[in-house]
N, C-alpha and C positions, 0 to 999 in steps of 0.2 A: 504494500500500500504506500503510495506517495503521500507525504504529509507536508502541510504548509502551516504557517502561522494563522492565515485566514483562508477559509473557504467561503466564498461569496456566491450566493445563489441569486441570480438575476443580474443582468448587465445593463440596466437602464441608468438613469441619472444617479441614483443612490449607489448602485453596485459599482459603477465606474468610479465615482468619487471615492468610495471605500478602497478600491483596488489601487488607485493612484496615491491615496494618502498612505496606505500601508507600505507601498514601495518607497515613497518619499521618506518614511521613517525607518526604512531598512528592514521591514518585515516581508516575508514571502507571502504570496497571495495566489490562489487559484480562483478564477471567476468563471461561473458556469451559466450558460443560457441555452434554452431550447429553441430560441428563435433568433431575433435580431439583436446583435450587440449594439448598444446605444439606446435600446428600448423604444417606447412609443414616441417620445418627444421629437426626435429628429426625423422620424419616418411617417408617423400617422397622426401626430397631435400638434405640438407647439409650432414647429417650423413650417410644415405645409399650410396650416390654417392661417398663420400670420402672413405667409407669402401670398396666399389667395386673397386675404383681406386687403393687402396692399394693392394687388392688381385690380380688385373690384372697386377700390376707392378711386384709382386713376380712371378706370372705365366709367364710373358713375359721374365723374366731373368732366367728361368729354374728352379724356385722353385716349390715345390709340393703344388700347390694351385689350384686344378681343380674347375670348375664352381660349382658343387654341394656343395663343401666346402665354396666357396665364397658366394653362395646364402644362405646357412645356417647361416654363420656369419652375413650377412646383416640382416636376419630375427631376429637374436638375438639382433642386434643393435637397431632395430625398434620395439622390443617387439612383434614379430609376430610369434613366434615359434608355430607350430601345430595349426595355425588358419589363416584365410584369412585377418582379419582386425587387425591392431595394437592395443595393449592395452595401453591406455593413463593413466592408474591408477596411475602411479608414479607421473605424473604431477598433477593430481587431488589431491592426498594425500598431496603433497608438498604445494599446494595452501591452502588447508584446514588447514594444520598444521600452516600456517602463520596467520590464522584467517580470510582469505578471504572467501566469500560466493561463491560457485561454482554452476552455473546454466547451465544446458545443454538444449539448445533450440535455436530457431531462434529469434533474437532480431529485433524490429522495433521501431524507435523513433516516439513517438506520440505527442511530444511537448517539450518545454524547460523543462529539468530536468525529463522527463518522458519517460519510455521505457516499451514496452509490449513484453513479451517473450512467444512464442508459443512452447510448448513442443512436441517432436517427438511422444511421446506416447499419445498425446491429452491433451487438456486443455491449459489455458493461465495464465500468472502471470504478474501483474503490479508492476513495481519497480520504485523508484524515486532516482535521484542522484543529489547531489549538483553540481557535475561535471560529464560530459559524455566524455568518451575517445573512439574514433573510432580506433580500431586496427585490422581491418578485413583482412589484408594481401592482397595477390593477387592470382589469378589462371592463369594457362597457357592460353594464348590467342588462340582461335580457329578462324582461318581466314574464310572469306566468299569465299571459294574456290570451284568452280564448281566440282561436283563429290565427294567431301569429305564426304557428307552425306551418300554415298553408302558403306563406309567402317567404321571400328572402329579404328580411329587413336590412337596412343600412345601420352601421354603427359609425363611429368617428372614422374608422378606416376607409369605408367606402366613400364617406362624405369628403374627406380630405384627399382621397386618392383617385376619385373618378376622373376619367378623361373625357366623358360625355356629360353635358348638362342634362339633368332630369327634365322631363316635360313639365311635371308638377311635383311638388315635394311637401310632405307632411312631416314636421319635426315634433317628436314627443319628448318634451322636457325643455324648460326654459332657463337652464343654468348657463354657465359661460360658453360651453361648447355649442349648445343649441342656439344661443343668440348670435354667436359669431358666424356660424355656418348659415344661419338664416339670412344674415346681411350679405354674405358672399353671394349666395344664389339669387337673392332678390335683386341685387345690383346687376346681375347678368340676366335680368328679366325673366327669371323662373318664378311662376306663381308659388308662393310659399305660405303655408299655414302652420303656425306654431301653437301647439297645445300644451298648456302647463297647468298642473293641478292646483297651484297656489294662485292667490289673487294678484300677485305681482311677479314680474320676471326676476330671476336671480335673487330669490326671496331671502337668502341668507345675508345679502348685502344691505346697505343702507337704503331705506325707502326712496330717497331722492335719487340715488343711482338707478334704482329700478324704474323710476319714472322717466329718466333720461333714456334708458334703453328702450322703453316702450315707445316713446316719441320718435326716436331714431328709426326703429324698425318699421313703424307704421308709415313714416315719411318715405321709406324705401319700398313700400308696397306690401309688406308682410301683414297677413291677416293673423291677429292674435286671438286665441281662445283661452282665456285665463279663468281659473277657478273651476275647471271641469276635469274629470278623470276619464282616462281611457277605459272602456268597458269590454270591447271586443273588436276584432278585425274581421272584415268580410272581404275575402280575396277576390280580386277581379278575374275575369276570364277574357279569352280572345287573344289575338296576336299582340295587342298593346294593352295589357290589363291595367285598370284603374282600381285601386284598393280603397275600401271605405273603413274609416276608423269611427266607430260609434262611441260617443262620449256620454257622461253621466246625466246630462240634461235631456237625453233622448235624441239629440241631433247627431249628425255625422259630418265628417270632413273627408274629402277625397284627394288622393294623390297617386301618381304613378310609382313613387317611391315613398317608403316610410322609414324615417331615420329615428333610431332610439338614442336618446340623450338624457336618461333619467338618473344616472349615477354610475358609480364604478364599484366593481367587486374584486377583492383580492383573491388570487388563486392559491389559497392556503390549504384547502382540503386536498388530501392525497400527498402532501409533502413529507408525511411521516412524523409530524410533530408529537404524536402520541408517544413516540419512542423517547421523547425528552420530558414526558409528563406534562405536556402543554395541551390544554383542552381549548378548542375553539368554542366561542360563544357567539352565536349568530354569524358564524363564519369569520370572526375577528379574534385577534390576540390583544392582550392588554399589557403593554410594556411598562416597566417601572421608570423611575426618573432618569435612569441611565440607558433607556431603550433596550433593556434586557427582558427576555421572556423565559429564560432558563439559565442555568449556570453556563457561562462562556458562550451564550447564544443571544444574538442581538437582532433587532428588526430595524430597518431604515426605509424611508420613502413612504409611499402611499399607505401601506398596511400599518405603519407606525402611527400615523396621524401627527398632530391633531387636525391638520388640513392636508389637502392634496395639491402640491405645486412642485414643479421641477426644481425651483430654487430651494424649497424646503428639503426635498429629497437629497440634493447635493450637500446641503448643510448637514443633514443627519448622517449621510454616508461617511463624511469625514469625521464627524463627531464620534460615531461608534468605534472607529479605529483608535482614535486618541484615547477614549475612555478605556477600551479593552487593554491598551498598552500601558495603562497606569496613570495617565494624566488626570489631575484633579479638576475636571471640568464637568459641566452638566449642560444639556441643551437649554436654551432660553427661548421660549415660545411667546414672549410678550409682544413682540413686534414683527409679526409675519405679514408682509404685504401681499395683497391680492389685486389683480387687475383683469379687466376684460377689454380686449383690443378692438372693439367696435369703433365706429366713427359716429359720435365722439367716444373716447375712451372713458372707462370708469375705473376707479381704484380706491383702495382703502387699507387701513391698518388699525389695529387696536379695537377698543370697545365702542359699540353704539350706546346711545343714551340709556336705553332700558337695560342693557347689559351692565353698564357701569353702575347704575343705581341698584340693580339686583345684587351686585357684588359688594354693596355697602358704601360706595363712594357718594359723596355729596356732589353730584355732577350736574352740569348745565351744558347746553348746546348753543353754538353760534353758527350762523350760515351767511353766505353771500351768493348772490345771483351772478354767475359768470357772464350771462348774456348782456348785462348792463355794465360790465367792466370794460376797461380799455382793451383787454385781451378779447373779450366777446365782440366788441365793436370792430376791432381790427381784422379779426378772422371770421366774422359773421358766424359765430359759434354760440351754442347754448350749453348750459351746465351749471355747476354750483361748486362751492367749497364749504364744507361743513366740518366743524371740529367739536369734540367733546372734551370738556375741561373738568378736572378734579379740583373742586373749590378748596378742599382740605389741604392739598399739597401744592396748589397752584401749578400743576403740571398737566401735560396733554395725555388724555386717556385714549383718544381715538381721533382719526381724521378720515374724511371721505370726499373724494373729488370726482367730478365728471367734466370733461372738456378736452380741448387739444393738449396733448402731452401729459395727461393726468397720470399715466403709468410711470412717467419720469418724475413729475413734481412730487408725488407722494413720498419720495424717499427723504425729503426734508422732515416729514412727519414721522417716518419710520425711525430715523435716528433720534428724534425727540422723544418718542415713546420708549425706545431702547434705553436711553440715557437718563430718562426722567428730567429732561431739560425744563426749566421754569418757563412759564408763559411770558414773563417779563423779558427773559433773554430772547425768546422767539420773536417777540414784538420788536425788539431792538436789533433784529437781524435784517440786513439789507438784502432784498430780493430784486432781481432784474426786472425792468419794465419794458414792455408789457408782457407778462407771462402768467400762466395759470398758477405757478408758485407764488407770484406776487398777490394774486387774489386771495390765496390762503394766508399770506402774510398780513393782509389787511384784516382778516378775521382774527388773527393773533392779537393785533393791536386792539381791536374792539373788546376781546376777552380780557386783555390786561387792564383796560380801562374799567370794565365791570368789576374785576377783582379789586382794583384800587379803590373804587367807590364804596366797597363793602368792608374795607379794612377798618378795624377799630381805631 
């Protein structure tokens, strides 16, 4: 049996980060994946979706970016030119150059420090690890929906990878993936209907961000069906079938393609975690504050939580290696940024007002309308800047933005939440004019004045 300091199961953002960090620190590492090294982000998720959003934005504003060019550019980005399956060779070569051992196959934990890999071409290999890192990512959740088995629904893979525009499209789920792909296809004149069970889009985000997303999608021609649940699918027939999705109010929506975007599921079942004494609860594991689920066994990336982002997966992948090797560090999840890359963008970090108050903070909220700011006037944009302030400590508890460059501007607030920077210092910070960050800076000033007025 070959043995390593780290056996890493999964080669997405978390697994790659763990392998590179292990090698940087002088530890040996084997990294195993049954599919694409690099994971979903570069091939089926972050990179292709943002590439298509860019193309659609140019196309929607009169630029010369037709769908064939957008599709070709996307294929270039995911290393899929002139083939059906992406080429992950760049990721493999990078890992091997770092000194990591790359193993392609399906991993199964057989006991503490022991993993069996079944190769796709046949045969098995036993490997041992001083530490095991589970970085298996997640897949699109497929619901138990009557009639769904009669069609071939899309997931994010088909949506970000299609080379042919659908005639019509129904998207089930209004989270980040659903709203981003809705805008892409709507801007290429595909009739899109988005069905979401909650009353507002991307409902875990700030309500003002949800409102901006709804306004933007409707302006692009997306039909929104909010507050209704999917009940069943009625498969179409004929050479060009149109499927019907019946929803909870008794009505139905129709589309040539149905895209599932209702969440993500970690492929933890069947990994052999029972050999470590780990029991799955609703298909999930519960790591401790060092991301451990058993002795010398760590989880990183989507299955670890508390949120699902590529940047968080990368952070956790590096963190588990450092902790395993004895560094006195712990992951800090207070300031995890999130963003949706629609036009306009939305972004946020930290606690919303109700969350802050529920956690015991004496919190208040301040907001500014971006449309009536210099940035809004100059770029003909709409949006907002909203902050949540802890009156007790005079620090920022959360911030939420929508508008041009929101995904970049939010990092001023990310650092402030991370370092518990005082509102007075944020208000005294000079931000460039005219930017979305400066709109938020103005809200910092208003909050500082409110705090000053209530000081004894």
